N, C-alpha and C positions, 0 to 999 in steps of 0.2 A: 064173899070174894070168891071171887072164880078160880081157877086154876091157871095159871099161865099155858100150861103145854095141855092142849088135848089129847088123853092117853087112849081113845077111841080110834081116833084118825090112822089111817094109814100112810106108812111112809112111801114116799113116790120112788122115782125112778132115781138111782146114784148115777151122780155125773162125773167126769173125771177118774175114774179108778183106772190105776195102771195097769196092765197086764204083762208081765213076765213070762216066758214060755222057757229060756235057756238063761236061769239063776246065775250056774258060774260064767257064762260067759257077760253077763251083764254087771255081776260085781268086779270081773277083770278089768271091763272098760271104765267104770265107776272108782277103782283104784289108779290105774291111768292118769287118768284125769284129774285127781285130788293132787298126784305125784307131782305134775306136769305143772298145777298153779304152786302149787308149794314151792316148786323150783323157781317158775319164772319168779313170783311174788316174794321169795326169801323167807316164807316162813318153816318153821319150825316145827315136825309134826312130833307124835309122841313116839315113843321108841315100843320096838314089842317086846314079850315079855310079860312076867308075872312080878309085880313088886308087893312087898311086904313093910310095912309101917308099923310102930310101937304105937303110933298117935295120929290123930288126923290131923296135927300143926306141921308132923314130919312129911305127912302126905301131900298138904295144901301148901307146903314148901318146893317138892318135889316137883309138883305138877306146874307150878308158877315158875319154874327154871326151865321145864323140860317140854312144856308143849305149847299150841299156837297161842300167840299173844293177843289179849281181849283189847278191843279198842273202847 
């Protein structure tokens, strides 16, 4: 049986890689976009902070109550 992947083959050009030069500005734009979408569609976003749970079930219950609804 022959291998599915040719290990000796050279990898060609990478297409579609995004180059972000100003990461803080990019992340600020992304946060504003997410906030606008959440406001427009009435989606609750997760609250900031560190949360500690005793069990996975408790964490899952909190997640289901406070996160973006899954379709």
